[in-house]
All heavy atoms as an XYZ file, in Angstrom:
781
protein
N      55.912     15.255   -235.798
C      56.683     13.987   -235.923
C      56.584     13.112   -234.685
O      56.810     11.934   -234.781
C      58.174     14.355   -236.176
C      58.906     13.142   -236.786
S      58.131     12.295   -238.123
C      58.617     13.170   -239.491
N      56.165     13.745   -233.546
C      55.967     12.935   -232.351
C      54.927     11.883   -232.559
O      54.943     10.828   -231.938
C      55.615     13.907   -231.198
C      55.493     13.285   -229.825
C      56.773     12.585   -229.414
C      55.099     14.330   -228.772
N      53.964     12.170   -233.420
C      52.892     11.215   -233.659
C      53.447      9.910   -234.220
O      52.972      8.814   -233.911
C      51.844     11.809   -234.688
C      51.296     13.167   -234.266
C      51.656     14.313   -234.986
C      50.480     13.236   -233.215
C      51.158     15.573   -234.572
C      49.944     14.484   -232.795
C      50.304     15.590   -233.507
O      49.764     16.783   -233.115
N      54.441     10.030   -235.082
C      55.039      8.878   -235.717
C      55.905      8.022   -234.709
O      56.187      6.859   -234.927
C      55.834      9.151   -236.928
S      54.748      9.826   -238.228
N      56.330      8.675   -233.663
C      57.049      7.937   -232.615
C      56.134      7.143   -231.696
O      56.454      6.143   -231.235
C      57.921      8.964   -231.782
C      58.994      9.582   -232.739
C      58.577      8.318   -230.567
C      59.759     10.714   -232.052
N      54.889      7.698   -231.550
C      53.957      7.042   -230.703
C      53.519      5.674   -231.227
O      53.182      4.758   -230.483
C      52.804      7.968   -230.340
C      52.033      7.506   -229.104
C      51.778      8.030   -231.456
C      52.765      7.640   -227.797
N      53.531      5.533   -232.525
C      53.031      4.331   -233.214
C      53.893      3.149   -232.721
O      53.339      2.147   -232.256
C      52.930      4.498   -234.728
C      51.862      5.530   -235.095
C      52.641      3.111   -235.389
C      51.820      5.858   -236.570
N      55.202      3.177   -232.868
C      55.957      2.041   -232.454
C      55.944      1.858   -230.911
O      55.955      0.665   -230.382
C      57.371      2.251   -232.946
C      57.447      3.682   -233.394
C      56.035      4.134   -233.617
N      55.807      2.917   -230.131
C      55.778      2.767   -228.703
C      54.484      2.028   -228.261
O      54.518      1.200   -227.416
C      55.862      4.143   -228.040
C      57.199      4.815   -228.127
C      57.225      6.182   -227.456
C      58.363      4.013   -227.557
N      53.418      2.417   -228.877
C      52.085      1.775   -228.532
C      52.126      0.301   -229.085
O      51.622     -0.599   -228.395
C      50.913      2.538   -229.078
C      49.615      1.804   -228.917
C      50.793      3.837   -228.369
N      52.707      0.099   -230.207
C      52.819     -1.270   -230.714
C      53.631     -2.136   -229.781
O      53.278     -3.265   -229.591
C      53.418     -1.265   -232.113
C      53.598     -2.563   -232.809
C      52.265     -3.269   -233.040
C      54.285     -2.362   -234.156
N      54.786     -1.625   -229.326
C      55.554     -2.419   -228.348
C      54.799     -2.736   -227.047
O      54.808     -3.838   -226.586
C      56.874     -1.655   -228.046
C      57.782     -1.683   -229.276
C      57.556     -2.265   -226.833
C      58.940     -0.661   -229.180
N      54.086     -1.778   -226.614
C      53.268     -1.948   -225.385
C      52.187     -3.004   -225.611
O      51.994     -3.904   -224.853
C      52.636     -0.634   -224.909
C      51.715     -0.703   -223.687
C      52.530     -1.152   -222.477
C      51.045      0.600   -223.465
N      51.558     -2.913   -226.781
C      50.488     -3.864   -227.163
C      51.086     -5.301   -227.231
O      50.399     -6.279   -226.725
C      49.881     -3.460   -228.537
C      48.897     -4.462   -229.019
O      47.832     -4.559   -228.440
O      49.148     -5.095   -230.090
N      52.189     -5.445   -227.850
C      52.763     -6.781   -227.977
C      53.248     -7.296   -226.657
O      53.124     -8.532   -226.356
C      53.970     -6.737   -228.969
C      53.500     -6.462   -230.410
C      52.474     -7.500   -230.909
O      52.757     -8.727   -230.829
N      51.417     -7.027   -231.422
N      53.763     -6.406   -225.742
C      54.105     -6.884   -224.439
C      52.932     -7.338   -223.627
O      53.012     -8.401   -222.945
C      54.839     -5.732   -223.683
C      55.197     -6.170   -222.277
C      56.309     -6.822   -221.940
C      54.467     -5.916   -221.118
N      56.297     -7.067   -220.554
C      55.114     -6.560   -220.051
C      53.286     -5.311   -220.814
C      54.730     -6.485   -218.719
C      52.796     -5.275   -219.541
C      53.505     -5.912   -218.494
N      51.791     -6.602   -223.741
C      50.617     -7.080   -223.025
C      50.105     -8.400   -223.553
O      49.681     -9.312   -222.750
C      49.454     -5.978   -223.120
C      48.135     -6.507   -222.633
C      49.876     -4.737   -222.302
N      50.168     -8.560   -224.878
C      49.733     -9.853   -225.408
C      50.669    -10.981   -224.978
O      50.167    -12.123   -224.727
C      49.701     -9.782   -226.982
C      48.572     -8.955   -227.546
C      48.632     -8.813   -229.016
C      47.490     -7.885   -229.502
N      47.549     -7.643   -230.905
N      51.909    -10.718   -224.893
C      52.857    -11.777   -224.450
C      52.587    -12.079   -222.944
O      52.572    -13.207   -222.529
C      54.312    -11.158   -224.514
C      55.356    -12.083   -223.966
C      55.753    -13.261   -224.583
C      55.938    -11.784   -222.769
C      56.679    -14.063   -224.014
C      56.912    -12.515   -222.165
C      57.271    -13.746   -222.802
O      58.238    -14.537   -222.244
N      52.333    -11.042   -222.174
C      52.069    -11.240   -220.691
C      50.788    -12.119   -220.534
O      50.756    -12.970   -219.710
C      51.857     -9.857   -220.057
C      51.590    -10.031   -218.605
C      52.530    -10.127   -217.580
C      50.285    -10.064   -217.912
N      51.881    -10.221   -216.343
C      50.511    -10.189   -216.535
C      48.969    -10.037   -218.423
C      49.527    -10.315   -215.613
C      47.952    -10.118   -217.487
C      48.233    -10.223   -216.098
N      49.777    -11.756   -221.308
C      48.530    -12.537   -221.258
C      48.774    -13.987   -221.648
O      48.291    -14.907   -220.984
C      47.431    -11.895   -222.162
C      46.227    -12.871   -222.317
C      46.956    -10.609   -221.520
N      49.591    -14.167   -222.691
C      49.823    -15.525   -223.121
C      50.570    -16.360   -222.085
O      50.255    -17.503   -221.807
C      50.678    -15.531   -224.441
O      49.923    -14.831   -225.415
C      50.995    -16.932   -224.943
N      51.514    -15.755   -221.433
C      52.310    -16.391   -220.418
C      51.500    -16.646   -219.135
O      51.556    -17.703   -218.580
C      53.598    -15.578   -220.044
C      54.499    -15.519   -221.262
C      54.359    -16.239   -218.857
C      54.935    -16.834   -221.808
N      50.773    -15.686   -218.762
C      50.075    -15.738   -217.484
C      48.669    -16.227   -217.430
O      48.173    -16.713   -216.401
C      50.113    -14.357   -216.732
C      51.523    -13.946   -216.394
O      52.114    -14.532   -215.541
N      52.050    -12.897   -216.995
N      47.984    -16.157   -218.512
C      46.556    -16.572   -218.507
C      46.333    -17.730   -219.464
O      45.786    -18.760   -219.012
C      45.622    -15.381   -218.939
C      45.767    -14.260   -217.920
C      44.228    -15.794   -219.078
C      44.934    -13.039   -218.252
N      46.831    -17.686   -220.641
C      46.646    -18.801   -221.622
C      47.275    -20.065   -221.101
O      46.691    -21.152   -221.208
C      47.125    -18.428   -222.970
N      48.475    -19.982   -220.558
C      49.181    -21.146   -220.093
C      48.552    -21.666   -218.848
O      48.853    -22.785   -218.407
C      50.656    -20.826   -219.831
O      50.761    -19.801   -218.833
N      47.730    -20.863   -218.146
C      47.002    -21.357   -216.961
C      45.687    -21.932   -217.252
O      44.823    -22.044   -216.403
C      46.934    -20.190   -215.947
N      45.443    -22.266   -218.488
C      44.191    -22.900   -218.879
C      43.094    -21.948   -219.268
O      41.963    -22.307   -219.541
N      43.419    -20.701   -219.313
C      42.466    -19.665   -219.754
C      41.499    -19.217   -218.690
O      40.540    -18.526   -218.947
N      41.803    -19.584   -217.483
C      40.933    -19.139   -216.404
C      40.991    -17.619   -216.205
O      42.056    -17.051   -216.303
C      41.324    -19.837   -215.058
N      39.847    -16.976   -215.952
C      39.858    -15.497   -215.826
C      40.770    -15.060   -214.640
O      40.871    -15.735   -213.618
C      38.446    -15.208   -215.555
C      37.593    -16.369   -216.019
C      38.528    -17.547   -215.909
N      41.357    -13.934   -214.866
C      42.221    -13.300   -213.793
C      41.599    -12.009   -213.401
O      41.329    -11.188   -214.281
C      43.647    -13.113   -214.364
C      44.460    -12.312   -213.405
C      44.319    -14.423   -214.668
N      41.403    -11.805   -212.101
C      40.771    -10.564   -211.624
C      41.881     -9.545   -211.461
O      42.787     -9.796   -210.601
C      40.032    -10.769   -210.377
C      38.698    -11.531   -210.575
C      37.788    -11.449   -209.377
O      38.054    -10.674   -208.423
N      36.752    -12.213   -209.388
N      41.901     -8.465   -212.197
C      42.880     -7.464   -212.040
C      42.480     -6.489   -210.955
O      43.301     -6.039   -210.123
C      43.129     -6.712   -213.328
C      43.594     -7.568   -214.514
C      43.719     -6.749   -215.753
C      44.980     -8.181   -214.143
N      41.265     -6.137   -210.915
C      40.632     -5.337   -209.828
C      39.347     -6.087   -209.405
O      38.378     -6.204   -210.244
C      40.186     -3.914   -210.298
C      41.458     -3.169   -210.828
C      39.586     -3.134   -209.124
C      41.184     -1.850   -211.527
N      39.401     -6.688   -208.209
C      38.292     -7.591   -207.810
C      36.899     -6.921   -207.958
O      36.670     -5.785   -207.593
C      38.594     -7.889   -206.361
C      40.110     -7.750   -206.249
C      40.414     -6.631   -207.221
N      36.036     -7.658   -208.592
C      34.639     -7.245   -208.821
C      34.470     -6.027   -209.778
O      33.406     -5.495   -209.925
C      33.855     -6.999   -207.530
C      33.707     -8.223   -206.685
C      32.928     -8.001   -205.416
C      32.845     -9.206   -204.578
N      32.031     -9.018   -203.438
N      35.624     -5.628   -210.393
C      35.531     -4.491   -211.314
C      36.125     -4.832   -212.666
O      35.502     -4.575   -213.675
C      36.307     -3.251   -210.699
C      36.330     -2.106   -211.733
C      35.716     -2.851   -209.429
N      37.333     -5.416   -212.742
C      37.999     -5.707   -213.974
C      38.596     -7.124   -213.944
O      39.451     -7.437   -213.057
C      39.127     -4.659   -214.194
C      39.930     -4.831   -215.494
C      39.000     -4.626   -216.676
C      41.038     -3.805   -215.493
N      38.095     -7.893   -214.898
C      38.569     -9.268   -215.038
C      39.060     -9.532   -216.460
O      38.516     -9.010   -217.412
C      37.399    -10.196   -214.736
C      37.672    -11.668   -214.824
C      36.479    -12.534   -214.489
O      36.287    -12.759   -213.278
O      35.714    -12.875   -215.412
N      40.189    -10.242   -216.627
C      40.773    -10.489   -217.883
C      40.681    -11.927   -218.220
O      41.066    -12.806   -217.487
C      42.237    -10.088   -217.854
C      42.962     -9.993   -219.150
C      42.322     -8.931   -220.056
C      44.426     -9.576   -218.939
N      40.066    -12.283   -219.449
C      39.885    -13.630   -219.895
C      40.560    -13.782   -221.252
O      40.428    -12.929   -222.089
C      38.413    -13.919   -220.001
O      37.769    -13.663   -218.800
C      38.138    -15.396   -220.443
N      41.291    -14.889   -221.416
C      41.970    -15.113   -222.602
C      41.082    -15.751   -223.651
O      40.433    -16.763   -223.456
C      43.164    -16.123   -222.398
C      43.945    -16.423   -223.720
C      44.860    -15.515   -224.154
C      43.776    -17.612   -224.265
C      45.553    -15.824   -225.315
C      44.475    -18.026   -225.451
C      45.394    -17.109   -225.914
O      46.077    -17.342   -227.103
N      40.937    -15.080   -224.803
C      40.105    -15.597   -225.922
C      40.914    -15.347   -227.197
O      41.465    -14.283   -227.392
C      38.734    -14.791   -225.982
C      37.975    -15.262   -227.199
C      37.994    -14.922   -224.726
N      40.963    -16.384   -228.003
C      41.726    -16.294   -229.247
C      40.811    -16.132   -230.448
O      39.913    -17.001   -230.583
C      42.605    -17.495   -229.467
C      43.524    -17.416   -230.558
C      44.665    -18.403   -230.438
N      45.511    -18.239   -231.573
C      46.624    -17.498   -231.554
N      46.943    -16.793   -230.493
N      47.409    -17.420   -232.602
N      40.893    -15.091   -231.233
C      40.082    -14.812   -232.399
C      41.015    -14.904   -233.634
O      41.916    -14.101   -233.730
C      39.389    -13.426   -232.277
C      38.570    -13.152   -233.448
O      38.277    -13.991   -234.277
N      38.090    -11.932   -233.534
N      40.807    -15.879   -234.508
C      41.634    -16.042   -235.653
C      41.184    -15.216   -236.878
O      41.783    -15.211   -237.897
C      41.698    -17.504   -236.059
O      40.408    -18.028   -236.307
C      42.346    -18.313   -234.906
N      39.997    -14.555   -236.754
C      39.500    -13.778   -237.823
C      39.492    -12.275   -237.449
O      40.322    -11.817   -236.675
N      38.652    -11.548   -238.126
C      38.538    -10.111   -237.789
C      37.500     -9.923   -236.650
O      37.297    -10.844   -235.924
C      38.121     -9.374   -239.094
N      36.821     -8.846   -236.702
C      35.786     -8.567   -235.658
C      34.760     -9.678   -235.640
O      34.206    -10.100   -236.688
C      35.135     -7.261   -235.931
N      34.476    -10.204   -234.461
C      33.431    -11.226   -234.281
C      33.740    -12.511   -235.073
O      32.826    -13.221   -235.492
C      32.052    -10.774   -234.556
C      31.749     -9.446   -233.890
C      31.667     -8.296   -234.598
C      31.593     -9.399   -232.489
C      31.373     -7.088   -233.944
C      31.340     -8.251   -231.847
C      31.225     -7.094   -232.543
N      35.045    -12.847   -235.387
C      35.418    -14.004   -236.084
C      35.138    -13.988   -237.576
O      35.232    -15.021   -238.261
N      34.987    -12.808   -238.140
C      34.687    -12.666   -239.519
C      35.924    -13.192   -240.374
O      37.045    -12.900   -240.029
C      34.505    -11.154   -239.880
C      34.268    -10.819   -241.371
C      32.841    -11.299   -241.698
C      34.330     -9.330   -241.532
N      35.608    -14.075   -241.280
C      36.594    -14.720   -242.178
C      37.580    -15.591   -241.396
O      38.693    -15.809   -241.856
C      37.372    -13.662   -243.027
C      36.524    -12.838   -243.934
C      37.420    -11.757   -244.607
C      35.941    -13.727   -245.041
N      37.165    -16.165   -240.289
C      38.081    -17.002   -239.469
C      38.504    -18.264   -240.196
O      39.549    -18.805   -240.017
C      37.398    -17.294   -238.168
N      37.612    -18.818   -241.065
C      37.925    -20.051   -241.734
C      38.685    -19.768   -243.104
O      39.018    -20.783   -243.776
C      36.641    -20.808   -242.079
C      35.940    -21.225   -240.790
O      36.669    -21.360   -239.763
O      34.724    -21.239   -240.834
N      38.957    -18.581   -243.454
C      39.629    -18.292   -244.724
C      41.156    -18.201   -244.477
O      41.619    -17.345   -243.711
C      39.127    -16.950   -245.252
C      39.674    -16.595   -246.624
O      40.661    -17.120   -247.052
N      38.984    -15.735   -247.341
N      41.937    -19.103   -245.105
C      43.363    -19.051   -244.880
C      44.095    -17.831   -245.326
O      45.182    -17.443   -244.892
C      43.853    -20.343   -245.637
C      42.823    -20.643   -246.601
C      41.499    -20.130   -246.009
N      43.490    -17.096   -246.305
C      44.074    -15.886   -246.845
C      43.723    -14.665   -245.976
O      44.238    -13.542   -246.152
C      43.664    -15.667   -248.290
C      44.233    -16.628   -249.266
S      46.074    -16.603   -249.288
C      46.311    -14.957   -249.901
N      42.833    -14.790   -245.070
C      42.309    -13.636   -244.283
C      43.381    -12.924   -243.580
O      43.422    -11.686   -243.546
C      41.220    -14.093   -243.340
N      44.295    -13.654   -242.890
C      45.312    -12.933   -242.135
C      46.236    -12.132   -243.063
O      46.657    -11.022   -242.653
C      46.097    -13.915   -241.284
C      47.085    -14.793   -242.007
C      47.856    -15.639   -241.002
C      48.916    -16.478   -241.754
N      49.691    -17.261   -240.766
N      46.461    -12.579   -244.271
C      47.291    -11.825   -245.168
C      46.532    -10.606   -245.708
O      47.142     -9.528   -245.933
C      47.786    -12.662   -246.309
C      48.673    -13.782   -245.825
C      48.353    -15.096   -245.722
C      49.992    -13.661   -245.308
N      49.367    -15.785   -245.207
C      50.385    -14.882   -244.861
C      50.827    -12.558   -245.055
C      51.682    -15.125   -244.292
C      52.084    -12.761   -244.498
C      52.450    -14.028   -244.111
N      45.266    -10.746   -245.974
C      44.415     -9.638   -246.413
C      44.412     -8.521   -245.313
O      44.642     -7.373   -245.562
C      42.957    -10.098   -246.717
C      43.000    -11.010   -247.990
C      42.068     -8.892   -246.934
C      41.718    -11.762   -248.187
N      44.141     -8.950   -244.096
C      44.069     -8.007   -242.998
C      45.473     -7.378   -242.674
O      45.536     -6.156   -242.425
C      43.581     -8.605   -241.712
C      42.103     -9.054   -241.862
C      41.681    -10.341   -241.407
C      41.196     -8.196   -242.359
C      40.361    -10.732   -241.556
C      39.868     -8.530   -242.517
C      39.468     -9.844   -242.064
N      46.559     -8.110   -242.811
C      47.822     -7.571   -242.614
C      48.176     -6.523   -243.677
O      48.737     -5.478   -243.388
C      48.876     -8.682   -242.552
N      47.883     -6.903   -244.912
C      48.081     -5.959   -246.017
C      47.291     -4.645   -245.874
O      47.762     -3.555   -246.093
N      45.995     -4.722   -245.483
C      45.188     -3.579   -245.294
C      45.736     -2.754   -244.112
O      45.712     -1.525   -244.165
C      43.786     -4.006   -244.962
C      43.021     -4.528   -246.211
C      41.567     -5.059   -245.720
C      42.814     -3.419   -247.224
N      46.170     -3.394   -243.030
C      46.744     -2.662   -241.878
C      48.012     -1.863   -242.315
O      48.166     -0.709   -241.957
C      47.096     -3.608   -240.768
N      48.902     -2.513   -242.998
C      50.112     -1.856   -243.483
C      49.841     -0.741   -244.377
O      50.376      0.380   -244.308
C      51.102     -2.877   -244.186
C      52.226     -2.169   -244.847
C      51.678     -3.897   -243.114
N      48.908     -0.874   -245.307
C      48.504      0.163   -246.214
C      47.876      1.372   -245.405
O      48.236      2.484   -245.670
C      47.476     -0.332   -247.222
C      46.921      0.639   -248.243
C      48.124      1.140   -249.165
C      45.849      0.048   -249.112
N      47.048      1.051   -244.534
C      46.366      2.057   -243.641
C      47.513      2.846   -242.872
O      47.446      4.089   -242.876
C      45.455      1.425   -242.653
C      44.878      2.451   -241.666
C      43.906      3.324   -242.016
C      45.361      2.400   -240.387
C      43.410      4.212   -241.120
C      44.777      3.335   -239.442
C      43.844      4.198   -239.845
N      48.424      2.182   -242.326
C      49.539      2.874   -241.531
C      50.329      3.729   -242.425
O      50.723      4.863   -242.031
C      50.374      1.824   -240.798
C      51.597      2.487   -240.100
C      49.542      1.141   -239.715
N      50.653      3.256   -243.609
C      51.450      4.028   -244.602
C      50.689      5.353   -244.908
O      51.249      6.486   -244.928
C      51.733      3.274   -245.869
C      52.803      2.187   -245.522
C      52.282      4.222   -246.962
C      52.984      1.185   -246.674
N      49.402      5.271   -245.169
C      48.571      6.444   -245.479
C      48.517      7.351   -244.277
O      48.686      8.599   -244.442
C      47.130      6.034   -245.965
C      46.239      7.215   -246.010
C      47.211      5.333   -247.243
N      48.351      6.842   -243.104
C      48.296      7.681   -241.916
C      49.648      8.438   -241.695
O      49.620      9.618   -241.419
C      48.001      6.860   -240.647
C      48.219      7.588   -239.389
C      46.526      6.386   -240.719
N      50.758      7.750   -241.808
C      52.042      8.383   -241.632
C      52.270      9.448   -242.650
O      52.766     10.504   -242.361
C      53.211      7.310   -241.683
C      54.525      7.980   -241.751
C      53.114      6.412   -240.480
N      51.913      9.212   -243.918
C      52.051     10.230   -244.947
C      51.147     11.458   -244.605
O      51.628     12.613   -244.700
C      51.690      9.652   -246.372
C      52.758      8.744   -246.765
C      51.533     10.775   -247.369
C      52.405      7.879   -248.005
N      49.920     11.219   -244.237
C      48.991     12.351   -243.860
C      49.552     13.157   -242.702
O      49.495     14.377   -242.702
C      47.593     11.829   -243.655
C      46.848     11.292   -244.802
C      45.517     10.662   -244.380
C      46.590     12.406   -245.823
N      50.078     12.433   -241.723
C      50.559     13.104   -240.497
C      51.862     13.871   -240.919
O      52.035     15.043   -240.467
C      50.835     12.149   -239.348
C      49.472     11.680   -238.786
C      51.672     12.843   -238.236
C      49.599     10.557   -237.745
N      52.736     13.308   -241.701
C      53.958     13.961   -242.119
C      53.662     15.246   -242.949
O      54.373     16.234   -242.834
C      54.818     12.997   -242.910
N      52.593     15.193   -243.768
C      52.203     16.377   -244.536
C      51.449     17.401   -243.762
O      51.110     18.439   -244.229
C      51.362     15.935   -245.708
C      52.113     15.190   -246.796
C      51.197     14.887   -247.971
N      51.833     14.266   -248.996
C      51.329     13.734   -250.108
N      50.001     13.835   -250.197
N      51.974     13.140   -250.966
N      51.193     17.029   -242.500
C      50.439     17.963   -241.590
C      49.034     18.232   -242.198
O      48.625     19.392   -242.286
C      51.199     19.231   -241.446
C      51.022     19.815   -239.981
O      50.395     19.172   -239.192
N      51.595     20.962   -239.712
N      48.408     17.164   -242.606
C      47.138     17.336   -243.336
C      45.918     17.608   -242.443
O      44.816     17.888   -242.899
C      46.747     16.011   -244.120
O      47.841     15.776   -245.059
N      46.091     17.556   -241.157
C      44.977     17.717   -240.222
C      45.218     19.030   -239.523
O      46.239     19.422   -239.041
C      44.933     16.610   -239.221
C      44.784     15.277   -239.873
C      45.891     14.357   -239.891
C      43.634     14.846   -240.501
C      45.775     13.156   -240.581
C      43.498     13.660   -241.126
C      44.529     12.800   -241.145
N      44.050     19.728   -239.296
C      44.053     20.958   -238.545
C      44.036     20.714   -237.041
O      44.263     21.601   -236.242
C      42.922     21.867   -238.981
C      43.042     22.377   -240.446
O      44.136     22.443   -240.960
N      41.916     22.585   -241.040
N      43.667     19.557   -236.684
C      43.454     19.231   -235.283
C      44.590     18.220   -234.768
O      44.845     17.217   -235.402
C      42.083     18.577   -235.156
O      41.928     17.913   -233.967
N      45.125     18.610   -233.646
C      46.093     17.678   -233.024
C      45.407     16.432   -232.549
O      45.967     15.356   -232.562
C      46.813     18.357   -231.821
C      47.785     19.353   -232.318
C      48.558     19.958   -231.123
C      49.611     20.961   -231.651
N      50.498     21.332   -230.568
N      44.113     16.555   -232.132
C      43.381     15.398   -231.666
C      43.199     14.406   -232.788
O      43.345     13.205   -232.600
C      41.992     15.893   -231.121
C      41.082     14.763   -230.711
C      41.668     13.967   -229.501
C      39.671     15.252   -230.273
N      42.993     14.887   -234.016
C      42.812     14.004   -235.148
C      44.118     13.241   -235.444
O      44.134     12.065   -235.703
C      42.331     14.774   -236.409
N      45.239     13.962   -235.339
C      46.571     13.323   -235.624
C      46.868     12.340   -234.551
O      47.332     11.205   -234.843
C      47.655     14.442   -235.665
O      47.408     15.245   -236.761
N      46.628     12.666   -233.281
C      46.840     11.686   -232.218
C      45.982     10.489   -232.341
O      46.410      9.359   -232.140
C      46.648     12.330   -230.834
C      47.805     13.166   -230.398
C      47.954     14.467   -230.301
C      49.111     12.590   -229.950
N      49.223     14.842   -229.870
C      49.922     13.767   -229.613
C      49.673     11.370   -229.775
C      51.253     13.548   -229.215
C      50.916     11.165   -229.375
C      51.681     12.293   -229.058
N      44.720     10.750   -232.666
C      43.728      9.629   -232.738
C      44.193      8.638   -233.905
O      44.188      7.474   -233.720
C      42.363     10.167   -233.018
O      41.916     10.982   -232.010
N      44.530      9.226   -235.046
C      44.957      8.338   -236.142
C      46.266      7.640   -235.852
O      46.415      6.496   -236.282
C      45.095      9.184   -237.431
C      43.817      9.384   -238.227
C      43.958     10.291   -239.420
C      43.185      8.062   -238.620
N      47.125      8.261   -235.127
C      48.381      7.570   -234.728
C      48.070      6.385   -233.855
O      48.685      5.295   -234.035
C      49.326      8.546   -234.096
N      47.162      6.546   -232.908
C      46.855      5.446   -232.003
C      46.035      4.394   -232.746
O      46.226      3.214   -232.472
C      45.980      6.031   -230.854
C      46.770      6.873   -229.883
C      45.861      7.511   -228.822
C      47.873      6.113   -229.197
N      45.167      4.716   -233.713
C      44.447      3.739   -234.448
C      45.450      2.975   -235.362
O      45.324      1.733   -235.537
C      43.322      4.414   -235.332
C      42.754      3.421   -236.324
C      42.249      4.944   -234.390
N      46.442      3.623   -235.899
C      47.449      3.022   -236.707
C      48.214      1.982   -235.879
O      48.476      0.890   -236.330
C      48.415      4.033   -237.354
N      48.610      2.321   -234.726
C      49.286      1.407   -233.810
C      48.417      0.187   -233.533
O      48.865     -0.916   -233.534
C      49.702      2.111   -232.515
N      47.118      0.421   -233.267
C      46.240     -0.643   -233.034
C      46.026     -1.601   -234.243
O      45.966     -2.794   -234.142
N      46.080     -0.944   -235.451
C      45.938     -1.799   -236.631
C      47.199     -2.691   -236.828
O      47.021     -3.841   -237.231
C      45.836     -0.853   -237.916
N      48.308     -2.204   -236.519
C      49.545     -3.008   -236.575
C      49.518     -4.117   -235.535
O      50.085     -5.170   -235.738
C      50.736     -2.189   -236.499
C      51.108     -1.335   -237.722
C      52.277     -0.405   -237.426
C      51.338     -2.174   -238.929
N      49.018     -3.803   -234.357
C      49.015     -4.754   -233.228
C      48.141     -5.883   -233.506
O      48.331     -7.033   -233.109
């Protein structure tokens, strides 16, 4: 059941990071911010579609992706609750992917 607790925790962390980026980078004109000089740089980019802007011009795309994400998360939670996986790594991985899908 711990797997199902990690989903909202990771989702909250994901939303907090997105909020932080919006406040600190997007409002500053989108200029890159160096988190670790010469190693890690964060740049604000907005993607309104799926991977690589897929379906970005389709007004129904966000609802399609939201529906698929919710469906995926429901399936993952049911599978984890039924203890369908022999591997803890598989359960943890799916819980983290589910959190990412919701994010």
